PDBQT receptor file of N, H, CA, C and O in Angstrom, charges set to zero:
ATOM      1  N   MET A   1     122.315 -65.665  42.799  1.00  0.00    +0.000 N 
ATOM      2  CA  MET A   1     123.137 -66.775  42.320  1.00  0.00    +0.000 C 
ATOM      3  C   MET A   1     123.728 -67.528  43.513  1.00  0.00    +0.000 C 
ATOM      4  O   MET A   1     123.810 -68.756  43.492  1.00  0.00    +0.000 OA
ATOM      5  N   LYS A   2     124.135 -66.806  44.539  1.00  0.00    +0.000 N 
ATOM      6  H   LYS A   2     124.069 -65.808  44.556  1.00  0.00    +0.000 HD
ATOM      7  CA  LYS A   2     124.770 -67.485  45.667  1.00  0.00    +0.000 C 
ATOM      8  C   LYS A   2     123.789 -68.381  46.406  1.00  0.00    +0.000 C 
ATOM      9  O   LYS A   2     124.160 -69.476  46.829  1.00  0.00    +0.000 OA
ATOM     10  N   THR A   3     122.549 -67.945  46.569  1.00  0.00    +0.000 N 
ATOM     11  H   THR A   3     122.248 -67.055  46.225  1.00  0.00    +0.000 HD
ATOM     12  CA  THR A   3     121.596 -68.773  47.295  1.00  0.00    +0.000 C 
ATOM     13  C   THR A   3     121.072 -69.905  46.419  1.00  0.00    +0.000 C 
ATOM     14  O   THR A   3     120.777 -70.985  46.931  1.00  0.00    +0.000 OA
ATOM     15  N   ASP A   4     120.951 -69.688  45.119  1.00  0.00    +0.000 N 
ATOM     16  H   ASP A   4     121.191 -68.811  44.702  1.00  0.00    +0.000 HD
ATOM     17  CA  ASP A   4     120.460 -70.740  44.225  1.00  0.00    +0.000 C 
ATOM     18  C   ASP A   4     121.494 -71.834  44.022  1.00  0.00    +0.000 C 
ATOM     19  O   ASP A   4     121.136 -73.008  43.930  1.00  0.00    +0.000 OA
ATOM     20  N   GLY A   5     122.756 -71.476  43.951  1.00  0.00    +0.000 N 
ATOM     21  H   GLY A   5     123.047 -70.522  44.026  1.00  0.00    +0.000 HD
ATOM     22  CA  GLY A   5     123.808 -72.455  43.691  1.00  0.00    +0.000 C 
ATOM     23  C   GLY A   5     124.426 -73.021  44.942  1.00  0.00    +0.000 C 
ATOM     24  O   GLY A   5     125.428 -73.733  44.866  1.00  0.00    +0.000 OA
ATOM     25  N   THR A   6     123.859 -72.726  46.089  1.00  0.00    +0.000 N 
ATOM     26  H   THR A   6     123.046 -72.147  46.150  1.00  0.00    +0.000 HD
ATOM     27  CA  THR A   6     124.396 -73.146  47.392  1.00  0.00    +0.000 C 
ATOM     28  C   THR A   6     125.885 -72.851  47.493  1.00  0.00    +0.000 C 
ATOM     29  O   THR A   6     126.687 -73.725  47.824  1.00  0.00    +0.000 OA
ATOM     30  N   LEU A   7     126.234 -71.621  47.205  1.00  0.00    +0.000 N 
ATOM     31  H   LEU A   7     125.583 -70.911  46.936  1.00  0.00    +0.000 HD
ATOM     32  CA  LEU A   7     127.629 -71.201  47.243  1.00  0.00    +0.000 C 
ATOM     33  C   LEU A   7     127.994 -70.705  48.634  1.00  0.00    +0.000 C 
ATOM     34  O   LEU A   7     127.139 -70.228  49.381  1.00  0.00    +0.000 OA
ATOM     35  N   ASP A   8     129.251 -70.820  48.965  1.00  0.00    +0.000 N 
ATOM     36  H   ASP A   8     129.945 -71.207  48.358  1.00  0.00    +0.000 HD
ATOM     37  CA  ASP A   8     129.747 -70.383  50.256  1.00  0.00    +0.000 C 
ATOM     38  C   ASP A   8     130.572 -69.110  50.061  1.00  0.00    +0.000 C 
ATOM     39  O   ASP A   8     130.574 -68.522  48.979  1.00  0.00    +0.000 OA
ATOM     40  N   ARG A   9     131.249 -68.705  51.082  1.00  0.00    +0.000 N 
ATOM     41  H   ARG A   9     131.248 -69.183  51.961  1.00  0.00    +0.000 HD
ATOM     42  CA  ARG A   9     132.095 -67.519  51.026  1.00  0.00    +0.000 C 
ATOM     43  C   ARG A   9     133.273 -67.756  50.084  1.00  0.00    +0.000 C 
ATOM     44  O   ARG A   9     133.786 -68.870  49.984  1.00  0.00    +0.000 OA
ATOM     45  N   ASN A  10     133.699 -66.687  49.388  1.00  0.00    +0.000 N 
ATOM     46  H   ASN A  10     133.283 -65.782  49.469  1.00  0.00    +0.000 HD
ATOM     47  CA  ASN A  10     134.858 -66.767  48.511  1.00  0.00    +0.000 C 
ATOM     48  C   ASN A  10     136.118 -66.687  49.364  1.00  0.00    +0.000 C 
ATOM     49  O   ASN A  10     136.440 -65.628  49.902  1.00  0.00    +0.000 OA
ATOM     50  N   TRP A  11     136.829 -67.800  49.487  1.00  0.00    +0.000 N 
ATOM     51  H   TRP A  11     136.567 -68.661  49.049  1.00  0.00    +0.000 HD
ATOM     52  CA  TRP A  11     138.040 -67.847  50.298  1.00  0.00    +0.000 C 
ATOM     53  C   TRP A  11     139.298 -67.549  49.483  1.00  0.00    +0.000 C 
ATOM     54  O   TRP A  11     140.395 -67.521  50.042  1.00  0.00    +0.000 OA
ATOM     55  N   LEU A  12     139.162 -67.327  48.179  1.00  0.00    +0.000 N 
ATOM     56  H   LEU A  12     138.271 -67.350  47.725  1.00  0.00    +0.000 HD
ATOM     57  CA  LEU A  12     140.324 -67.048  47.345  1.00  0.00    +0.000 C 
ATOM     58  C   LEU A  12     140.666 -65.570  47.443  1.00  0.00    +0.000 C 
ATOM     59  O   LEU A  12     139.767 -64.730  47.498  1.00  0.00    +0.000 OA
ATOM     60  N   ARG A  13     141.948 -65.243  47.464  1.00  0.00    +0.000 N 
ATOM     61  H   ARG A  13     142.678 -65.926  47.419  1.00  0.00    +0.000 HD
ATOM     62  CA  ARG A  13     142.398 -63.889  47.740  1.00  0.00    +0.000 C 
ATOM     63  C   ARG A  13     142.612 -63.088  46.460  1.00  0.00    +0.000 C 
ATOM     64  O   ARG A  13     143.129 -63.610  45.472  1.00  0.00    +0.000 OA
ATOM     65  N   GLY A  14     142.215 -61.830  46.482  1.00  0.00    +0.000 N 
ATOM     66  H   GLY A  14     141.795 -61.406  47.285  1.00  0.00    +0.000 HD
ATOM     67  CA  GLY A  14     142.527 -60.876  45.423  1.00  0.00    +0.000 C 
ATOM     68  C   GLY A  14     141.597 -60.957  44.227  1.00  0.00    +0.000 C 
ATOM     69  O   GLY A  14     140.616 -61.699  44.210  1.00  0.00    +0.000 OA
ATOM     70  N   THR A  15     141.955 -60.149  43.215  1.00  0.00    +0.000 N 
ATOM     71  H   THR A  15     142.752 -59.546  43.229  1.00  0.00    +0.000 HD
ATOM     72  CA  THR A  15     141.126 -60.107  42.013  1.00  0.00    +0.000 C 
ATOM     73  C   THR A  15     141.248 -61.405  41.215  1.00  0.00    +0.000 C 
ATOM     74  O   THR A  15     140.280 -61.844  40.595  1.00  0.00    +0.000 OA
ATOM     75  N   LEU A  16     142.421 -62.014  41.227  1.00  0.00    +0.000 N 
ATOM     76  H   LEU A  16     143.208 -61.657  41.731  1.00  0.00    +0.000 HD
ATOM     77  CA  LEU A  16     142.588 -63.301  40.545  1.00  0.00    +0.000 C 
ATOM     78  C   LEU A  16     141.734 -64.368  41.229  1.00  0.00    +0.000 C 
ATOM     79  O   LEU A  16     141.138 -65.214  40.563  1.00  0.00    +0.000 OA
ATOM     80  N   GLY A  17     141.678 -64.323  42.545  1.00  0.00    +0.000 N 
ATOM     81  H   GLY A  17     142.162 -63.635  43.086  1.00  0.00    +0.000 HD
ATOM     82  CA  GLY A  17     140.835 -65.256  43.283  1.00  0.00    +0.000 C 
ATOM     83  C   GLY A  17     139.362 -65.062  42.960  1.00  0.00    +0.000 C 
ATOM     84  O   GLY A  17     138.612 -66.031  42.841  1.00  0.00    +0.000 OA
ATOM     85  N   ASP A  18     138.947 -63.792  42.817  1.00  0.00    +0.000 N 
ATOM     86  H   ASP A  18     139.556 -63.005  42.914  1.00  0.00    +0.000 HD
ATOM     87  CA  ASP A  18     137.558 -63.520  42.441  1.00  0.00    +0.000 C 
ATOM     88  C   ASP A  18     137.244 -64.082  41.060  1.00  0.00    +0.000 C 
ATOM     89  O   ASP A  18     136.181 -64.663  40.846  1.00  0.00    +0.000 OA
ATOM     90  N   ALA A  19     138.168 -63.907  40.130  1.00  0.00    +0.000 N 
ATOM     91  H   ALA A  19     139.033 -63.435  40.304  1.00  0.00    +0.000 HD
ATOM     92  CA  ALA A  19     137.968 -64.404  38.770  1.00  0.00    +0.000 C 
ATOM     93  C   ALA A  19     137.924 -65.936  38.758  1.00  0.00    +0.000 C 
ATOM     94  O   ALA A  19     137.082 -66.530  38.085  1.00  0.00    +0.000 OA
ATOM     95  N   MET A  20     138.838 -66.572  39.508  1.00  0.00    +0.000 N 
ATOM     96  H   MET A  20     139.522 -66.089  40.054  1.00  0.00    +0.000 HD
ATOM     97  CA  MET A  20     138.852 -68.036  39.559  1.00  0.00    +0.000 C 
ATOM     98  C   MET A  20     137.569 -68.555  40.209  1.00  0.00    +0.000 C 
ATOM     99  O   MET A  20     137.021 -69.568  39.775  1.00  0.00    +0.000 OA
ATOM    100  N   TYR A  21     137.094 -67.875  41.235  1.00  0.00    +0.000 N 
ATOM    101  H   TYR A  21     137.539 -67.051  41.587  1.00  0.00    +0.000 HD
ATOM    102  CA  TYR A  21     135.874 -68.288  41.918  1.00  0.00    +0.000 C 
ATOM    103  C   TYR A  21     134.674 -68.225  40.975  1.00  0.00    +0.000 C 
ATOM    104  O   TYR A  21     133.822 -69.113  40.991  1.00  0.00    +0.000 OA
ATOM    105  N   ALA A  22     134.608 -67.184  40.159  1.00  0.00    +0.000 N 
ATOM    106  H   ALA A  22     135.301 -66.462  40.146  1.00  0.00    +0.000 HD
ATOM    107  CA  ALA A  22     133.502 -67.057  39.211  1.00  0.00    +0.000 C 
ATOM    108  C   ALA A  22     133.526 -68.193  38.188  1.00  0.00    +0.000 C 
ATOM    109  O   ALA A  22     132.484 -68.762  37.861  1.00  0.00    +0.000 OA
ATOM    110  N   VAL A  23     134.707 -68.518  37.689  1.00  0.00    +0.000 N 
ATOM    111  H   VAL A  23     135.553 -68.057  37.955  1.00  0.00    +0.000 HD
ATOM    112  CA  VAL A  23     134.833 -69.601  36.708  1.00  0.00    +0.000 C 
ATOM    113  C   VAL A  23     134.480 -70.945  37.348  1.00  0.00    +0.000 C 
ATOM    114  O   VAL A  23     133.785 -71.762  36.742  1.00  0.00    +0.000 OA
ATOM    115  N   LEU A  24     134.961 -71.172  38.572  1.00  0.00    +0.000 N 
ATOM    116  H   LEU A  24     135.526 -70.509  39.064  1.00  0.00    +0.000 HD
ATOM    117  CA  LEU A  24     134.669 -72.432  39.251  1.00  0.00    +0.000 C 
ATOM    118  C   LEU A  24     133.187 -72.556  39.586  1.00  0.00    +0.000 C 
ATOM    119  O   LEU A  24     132.631 -73.653  39.526  1.00  0.00    +0.000 OA
ATOM    120  N   CYS A  25     132.544 -71.456  39.936  1.00  0.00    +0.000 N 
ATOM    121  H   CYS A  25     132.995 -70.565  39.985  1.00  0.00    +0.000 HD
ATOM    122  CA  CYS A  25     131.102 -71.502  40.208  1.00  0.00    +0.000 C 
ATOM    123  C   CYS A  25     130.328 -71.839  38.942  1.00  0.00    +0.000 C 
ATOM    124  O   CYS A  25     129.375 -72.618  38.984  1.00  0.00    +0.000 OA
ATOM    125  N   GLY A  26     130.725 -71.265  37.832  1.00  0.00    +0.000 N 
ATOM    126  H   GLY A  26     131.499 -70.632  37.798  1.00  0.00    +0.000 HD
ATOM    127  CA  GLY A  26     130.075 -71.583  36.557  1.00  0.00    +0.000 C 
ATOM    128  C   GLY A  26     130.281 -73.036  36.175  1.00  0.00    +0.000 C 
ATOM    129  O   GLY A  26     129.355 -73.693  35.698  1.00  0.00    +0.000 OA
ATOM    130  N   ALA A  27     131.487 -73.543  36.381  1.00  0.00    +0.000 N 
ATOM    131  H   ALA A  27     132.239 -73.010  36.768  1.00  0.00    +0.000 HD
ATOM    132  CA  ALA A  27     131.765 -74.946  36.057  1.00  0.00    +0.000 C 
ATOM    133  C   ALA A  27     130.952 -75.882  36.949  1.00  0.00    +0.000 C 
ATOM    134  O   ALA A  27     130.421 -76.889  36.480  1.00  0.00    +0.000 OA
ATOM    135  N   GLY A  28     130.858 -75.550  38.228  1.00  0.00    +0.000 N 
ATOM    136  H   GLY A  28     131.289 -74.732  38.610  1.00  0.00    +0.000 HD
ATOM    137  CA  GLY A  28     130.068 -76.367  39.143  1.00  0.00    +0.000 C 
ATOM    138  C   GLY A  28     128.595 -76.365  38.773  1.00  0.00    +0.000 C 
ATOM    139  O   GLY A  28     127.925 -77.395  38.851  1.00  0.00    +0.000 OA
ATOM    140  N   HIS A  29     128.097 -75.211  38.372  1.00  0.00    +0.000 N 
ATOM    141  H   HIS A  29     128.641 -74.374  38.309  1.00  0.00    +0.000 HD
ATOM    142  CA  HIS A  29     126.696 -75.109  37.955  1.00  0.00    +0.000 C 
ATOM    143  C   HIS A  29     126.445 -75.963  36.721  1.00  0.00    +0.000 C 
ATOM    144  O   HIS A  29     125.440 -76.670  36.650  1.00  0.00    +0.000 OA
ATOM    145  N   ASN A  30     127.342 -75.903  35.757  1.00  0.00    +0.000 N 
ATOM    146  H   ASN A  30     128.159 -75.329  35.815  1.00  0.00    +0.000 HD
ATOM    147  CA  ASN A  30     127.198 -76.709  34.540  1.00  0.00    +0.000 C 
ATOM    148  C   ASN A  30     127.262 -78.204  34.854  1.00  0.00    +0.000 C 
ATOM    149  O   ASN A  30     126.510 -78.990  34.277  1.00  0.00    +0.000 OA
ATOM    150  N   LEU A  31     128.150 -78.599  35.759  1.00  0.00    +0.000 N 
ATOM    151  H   LEU A  31     128.761 -77.961  36.227  1.00  0.00    +0.000 HD
ATOM    152  CA  LEU A  31     128.238 -80.017  36.126  1.00  0.00    +0.000 C 
ATOM    153  C   LEU A  31     126.967 -80.492  36.810  1.00  0.00    +0.000 C 
ATOM    154  O   LEU A  31     126.519 -81.613  36.568  1.00  0.00    +0.000 OA
ATOM    155  N   ARG A  32     126.375 -79.653  37.664  1.00  0.00    +0.000 N 
ATOM    156  H   ARG A  32     126.739 -78.743  37.861  1.00  0.00    +0.000 HD
ATOM    157  CA  ARG A  32     125.120 -80.034  38.301  1.00  0.00    +0.000 C 
ATOM    158  C   ARG A  32     124.018 -80.220  37.268  1.00  0.00    +0.000 C 
ATOM    159  O   ARG A  32     123.213 -81.145  37.387  1.00  0.00    +0.000 OA
ATOM    160  N   MET A  33     123.968 -79.361  36.261  1.00  0.00    +0.000 N 
ATOM    161  H   MET A  33     124.622 -78.610  36.165  1.00  0.00    +0.000 HD
ATOM    162  CA  MET A  33     122.952 -79.508  35.213  1.00  0.00    +0.000 C 
ATOM    163  C   MET A  33     123.181 -80.781  34.409  1.00  0.00    +0.000 C 
ATOM    164  O   MET A  33     122.226 -81.491  34.094  1.00  0.00    +0.000 OA
ATOM    165  N   ILE A  34     124.439 -81.079  34.069  1.00  0.00    +0.000 N 
ATOM    166  H   ILE A  34     125.215 -80.502  34.325  1.00  0.00    +0.000 HD
ATOM    167  CA  ILE A  34     124.757 -82.290  33.310  1.00  0.00    +0.000 C 
ATOM    168  C   ILE A  34     124.389 -83.530  34.112  1.00  0.00    +0.000 C 
ATOM    169  O   ILE A  34     123.816 -84.470  33.562  1.00  0.00    +0.000 OA
ATOM    170  N   LEU A  35     124.710 -83.549  35.410  1.00  0.00    +0.000 N 
ATOM    171  H   LEU A  35     125.175 -82.785  35.857  1.00  0.00    +0.000 HD
ATOM    172  CA  LEU A  35     124.387 -84.710  36.242  1.00  0.00    +0.000 C 
ATOM    173  C   LEU A  35     122.883 -84.887  36.393  1.00  0.00    +0.000 C 
ATOM    174  O   LEU A  35     122.403 -86.020  36.439  1.00  0.00    +0.000 OA
ATOM    175  N   ARG A  36     122.130 -83.798  36.470  1.00  0.00    +0.000 N 
ATOM    176  H   ARG A  36     122.520 -82.878  36.433  1.00  0.00    +0.000 HD
ATOM    177  CA  ARG A  36     120.680 -83.894  36.561  1.00  0.00    +0.000 C 
ATOM    178  C   ARG A  36     120.109 -84.552  35.313  1.00  0.00    +0.000 C 
ATOM    179  O   ARG A  36     119.247 -85.426  35.404  1.00  0.00    +0.000 OA
ATOM    180  N   LYS A  37     120.594 -84.128  34.138  1.00  0.00    +0.000 N 
ATOM    181  H   LYS A  37     121.295 -83.418  34.064  1.00  0.00    +0.000 HD
ATOM    182  CA  LYS A  37     120.100 -84.716  32.890  1.00  0.00    +0.000 C 
ATOM    183  C   LYS A  37     120.547 -86.170  32.751  1.00  0.00    +0.000 C 
ATOM    184  O   LYS A  37     119.808 -86.998  32.221  1.00  0.00    +0.000 OA
ATOM    185  N   LEU A  38     121.740 -86.479  33.220  1.00  0.00    +0.000 N 
ATOM    186  H   LEU A  38     122.341 -85.806  33.651  1.00  0.00    +0.000 HD
ATOM    187  CA  LEU A  38     122.244 -87.841  33.153  1.00  0.00    +0.000 C 
ATOM    188  C   LEU A  38     121.417 -88.770  34.044  1.00  0.00    +0.000 C 
ATOM    189  O   LEU A  38     121.136 -89.907  33.663  1.00  0.00    +0.000 OA
ATOM    190  N   ARG A  39     121.028 -88.293  35.224  1.00  0.00    +0.000 N 
ATOM    191  H   ARG A  39     121.257 -87.370  35.534  1.00  0.00    +0.000 HD
ATOM    192  CA  ARG A  39     120.171 -89.091  36.103  1.00  0.00    +0.000 C 
ATOM    193  C   ARG A  39     118.829 -89.371  35.440  1.00  0.00    +0.000 C 
ATOM    194  O   ARG A  39     118.311 -90.485  35.515  1.00  0.00    +0.000 OA
ATOM    195  N   LEU A  40     118.270 -88.354  34.793  1.00  0.00    +0.000 N 
ATOM    196  H   LEU A  40     118.690 -87.448  34.732  1.00  0.00    +0.000 HD
ATOM    197  CA  LEU A  40     116.997 -88.529  34.102  1.00  0.00    +0.000 C 
ATOM    198  C   LEU A  40     117.129 -89.546  32.966  1.00  0.00    +0.000 C 
ATOM    199  O   LEU A  40     116.269 -90.409  32.791  1.00  0.00    +0.000 OA
ATOM    200  N   PHE A  41     118.216 -89.434  32.197  1.00  0.00    +0.000 N 
ATOM    201  H   PHE A  41     118.915 -88.732  32.339  1.00  0.00    +0.000 HD
ATOM    202  CA  PHE A  41     118.457 -90.362  31.099  1.00  0.00    +0.000 C 
ATOM    203  C   PHE A  41     118.595 -91.794  31.615  1.00  0.00    +0.000 C 
ATOM    204  O   PHE A  41     118.026 -92.719  31.035  1.00  0.00    +0.000 OA
ATOM    205  N   CYS A  42     119.345 -91.981  32.698  1.00  0.00    +0.000 N 
ATOM    206  H   CYS A  42     119.808 -91.230  33.169  1.00  0.00    +0.000 HD
ATOM    207  CA  CYS A  42     119.533 -93.324  33.257  1.00  0.00    +0.000 C 
ATOM    208  C   CYS A  42     118.211 -93.895  33.756  1.00  0.00    +0.000 C 
ATOM    209  O   CYS A  42     117.940 -95.081  33.566  1.00  0.00    +0.000 OA
ATOM    210  N   ALA A  43     117.394 -93.073  34.386  1.00  0.00    +0.000 N 
ATOM    211  H   ALA A  43     117.615 -92.110  34.541  1.00  0.00    +0.000 HD
ATOM    212  CA  ALA A  43     116.100 -93.544  34.874  1.00  0.00    +0.000 C 
ATOM    213  C   ALA A  43     115.211 -93.969  33.707  1.00  0.00    +0.000 C 
ATOM    214  O   ALA A  43     114.580 -95.024  33.761  1.00  0.00    +0.000 OA
ATOM    215  N   LEU A  44     115.160 -93.159  32.658  1.00  0.00    +0.000 N 
ATOM    216  H   LEU A  44     115.673 -92.302  32.614  1.00  0.00    +0.000 HD
ATOM    217  CA  LEU A  44     114.352 -93.511  31.490  1.00  0.00    +0.000 C 
ATOM    218  C   LEU A  44     114.885 -94.758  30.807  1.00  0.00    +0.000 C 
ATOM    219  O   LEU A  44     114.106 -95.582  30.328  1.00  0.00    +0.000 OA
ATOM    220  N   PHE A  45     116.193 -94.904  30.755  1.00  0.00    +0.000 N 
ATOM    221  H   PHE A  45     116.825 -94.234  31.143  1.00  0.00    +0.000 HD
ATOM    222  CA  PHE A  45     116.809 -96.077  30.148  1.00  0.00    +0.000 C 
ATOM    223  C   PHE A  45     116.450 -97.342  30.930  1.00  0.00    +0.000 C 
ATOM    224  O   PHE A  45     116.117 -98.368  30.337  1.00  0.00    +0.000 OA
ATOM    225  N   LEU A  46     116.516 -97.266  32.258  1.00  0.00    +0.000 N 
ATOM    226  H   LEU A  46     116.786 -96.432  32.739  1.00  0.00    +0.000 HD
ATOM    227  CA  LEU A  46     116.178 -98.431  33.065  1.00  0.00    +0.000 C 
ATOM    228  C   LEU A  46     114.707 -98.802  32.919  1.00  0.00    +0.000 C 
ATOM    229  O   LEU A  46     114.371 -99.984  32.844  1.00  0.00    +0.000 OA
ATOM    230  N   VAL A  47     113.839 -97.817  32.879  1.00  0.00    +0.000 N 
ATOM    231  H   VAL A  47     114.111 -96.857  32.940  1.00  0.00    +0.000 HD
ATOM    232  CA  VAL A  47     112.415 -98.094  32.684  1.00  0.00    +0.000 C 
ATOM    233  C   VAL A  47     112.191 -98.760  31.334  1.00  0.00    +0.000 C 
ATOM    234  O   VAL A  47     111.422 -99.717  31.241  1.00  0.00    +0.000 OA
ATOM    235  N   ALA A  48     112.846 -98.274  30.289  1.00  0.00    +0.000 N 
ATOM    236  H   ALA A  48     113.470 -97.497  30.364  1.00  0.00    +0.000 HD
ATOM    237  CA  ALA A  48     112.704 -98.871  28.959  1.00  0.00    +0.000 C 
ATOM    238  C   ALA A  48     113.236-100.308  28.948  1.00  0.00    +0.000 C 
ATOM    239  O   ALA A  48     112.652-101.180  28.306  1.00  0.00    +0.000 OA
ATOM    240  N   MET A  49     114.334-100.553  29.652  1.00  0.00    +0.000 N 
ATOM    241  H   MET A  49     114.809 -99.844  30.174  1.00  0.00    +0.000 HD
ATOM    242  CA  MET A  49     114.888-101.910  29.696  1.00  0.00    +0.000 C 
ATOM    243  C   MET A  49     113.945-102.864  30.416  1.00  0.00    +0.000 C 
ATOM    244  O   MET A  49     113.737-103.989  29.964  1.00  0.00    +0.000 OA
ATOM    245  N   PHE A  50     113.373-102.421  31.537  1.00  0.00    +0.000 N 
ATOM    246  H   PHE A  50     113.542-101.507  31.904  1.00  0.00    +0.000 HD
ATOM    247  CA  PHE A  50     112.454-103.296  32.275  1.00  0.00    +0.000 C 
ATOM    248  C   PHE A  50     111.191-103.568  31.479  1.00  0.00    +0.000 C 
ATOM    249  O   PHE A  50     110.659-104.677  31.522  1.00  0.00    +0.000 OA
ATOM    250  N   LEU A  51     110.705-102.574  30.756  1.00  0.00    +0.000 N 
ATOM    251  H   LEU A  51     111.137-101.673  30.721  1.00  0.00    +0.000 HD
ATOM    252  CA  LEU A  51     109.521-102.795  29.933  1.00  0.00    +0.000 C 
ATOM    253  C   LEU A  51     109.820-103.769  28.805  1.00  0.00    +0.000 C 
ATOM    254  O   LEU A  51     108.980-104.600  28.462  1.00  0.00    +0.000 OA
ATOM    255  N   THR A  52     111.011-103.671  28.227  1.00  0.00    +0.000 N 
ATOM    256  H   THR A  52     111.694-102.996  28.505  1.00  0.00    +0.000 HD
ATOM    257  CA  THR A  52     111.398-104.568  27.138  1.00  0.00    +0.000 C 
ATOM    258  C   THR A  52     111.562-105.987  27.654  1.00  0.00    +0.000 C 
ATOM    259  O   THR A  52     111.146-106.933  26.984  1.00  0.00    +0.000 OA
ATOM    260  N   VAL A  53     112.153-106.159  28.821  1.00  0.00    +0.000 N 
ATOM    261  H   VAL A  53     112.491-105.391  29.365  1.00  0.00    +0.000 HD
ATOM    262  CA  VAL A  53     112.356-107.488  29.395  1.00  0.00    +0.000 C 
ATOM    263  C   VAL A  53     111.013-108.123  29.737  1.00  0.00    +0.000 C 
ATOM    264  O   VAL A  53     110.848-109.332  29.572  1.00  0.00    +0.000 OA
ATOM    265  N   ASP A  54     110.062-107.343  30.205  1.00  0.00    +0.000 N 
ATOM    266  H   ASP A  54     110.196-106.361  30.340  1.00  0.00    +0.000 HD
ATOM    267  CA  ASP A  54     108.735-107.883  30.556  1.00  0.00    +0.000 C 
ATOM    268  C   ASP A  54     107.980-108.375  29.321  1.00  0.00    +0.000 C 
ATOM    269  O   ASP A  54     107.118-109.244  29.449  1.00  0.00    +0.000 OA
ATOM    270  N   GLN A  55     108.269-107.859  28.151  1.00  0.00    +0.000 N 
ATOM    271  H   GLN A  55     108.969-107.153  28.046  1.00  0.00    +0.000 HD
ATOM    272  CA  GLN A  55     107.544-108.221  26.942  1.00  0.00    +0.000 C 
ATOM    273  C   GLN A  55     108.105-109.477  26.277  1.00  0.00    +0.000 C 
ATOM    274  O   GLN A  55     107.451-110.055  25.408  1.00  0.00    +0.000 OA
ATOM    275  N   ILE A  56     109.294-109.904  26.667  1.00  0.00    +0.000 N 
ATOM    276  H   ILE A  56     109.825-109.435  27.373  1.00  0.00    +0.000 HD
ATOM    277  CA  ILE A  56     109.899-111.100  26.072  1.00  0.00    +0.000 C 
ATOM    278  C   ILE A  56     109.213-112.333  26.653  1.00  0.00    +0.000 C 
ATOM    279  O   ILE A  56     109.122-112.462  27.874  1.00  0.00    +0.000 OA
ATOM    280  N   PRO A  57     108.724-113.250  25.796  1.00  0.00    +0.000 N 
ATOM    281  CA  PRO A  57     108.066-114.451  26.336  1.00  0.00    +0.000 C 
ATOM    282  C   PRO A  57     109.077-115.354  27.031  1.00  0.00    +0.000 C 
ATOM    283  O   PRO A  57     110.230-115.438  26.609  1.00  0.00    +0.000 OA
ATOM    284  N   PRO A  58     108.649-116.031  28.097  1.00  0.00    +0.000 N 
ATOM    285  CA  PRO A  58     109.576-116.927  28.819  1.00  0.00    +0.000 C 
ATOM    286  C   PRO A  58     109.940-118.147  27.987  1.00  0.00    +0.000 C 
ATOM    287  O   PRO A  58     109.122-118.639  27.210  1.00  0.00    +0.000 OA
ATOM    288  N   VAL A  59     111.138-118.625  28.145  1.00  0.00    +0.000 N 
ATOM    289  H   VAL A  59     111.803-118.225  28.776  1.00  0.00    +0.000 HD
ATOM    290  CA  VAL A  59     111.614-119.811  27.420  1.00  0.00    +0.000 C 
ATOM    291  C   VAL A  59     111.285-121.039  28.277  1.00  0.00    +0.000 C 
ATOM    292  O   VAL A  59     111.632-121.100  29.457  1.00  0.00    +0.000 OA
ATOM    293  N   VAL A  60     110.620-121.997  27.669  1.00  0.00    +0.000 N 
ATOM    294  H   VAL A  60     110.339-121.947  26.711  1.00  0.00    +0.000 HD
ATOM    295  CA  VAL A  60     110.210-123.209  28.410  1.00  0.00    +0.000 C 
ATOM    296  C   VAL A  60     111.128-124.346  28.099  1.00  0.00    +0.000 C 
ATOM    297  O   VAL A  60     110.948-125.446  28.623  1.00  0.00    +0.000 OA
TER     298      VAL A  60
C-alpha cells in the first residue's frame, strides 16, 4: 500500500497518530480515484461537445 499510494513516513505520534494516518491515507486514495474518473468524464464530455459542434451546419 505504501509504494502504490506514494506514501511517505508517518510523522504523526502515537497510536492516535497511526489511526489518523490510516484514515487520511484512505481519504487520499479515494480522492485520487474520484479525480481520475472526473478527468475521464471531462475528456469524454469535451470530445462529445467537439463532435456535436462539428455536425452543426454553418450559418451563412
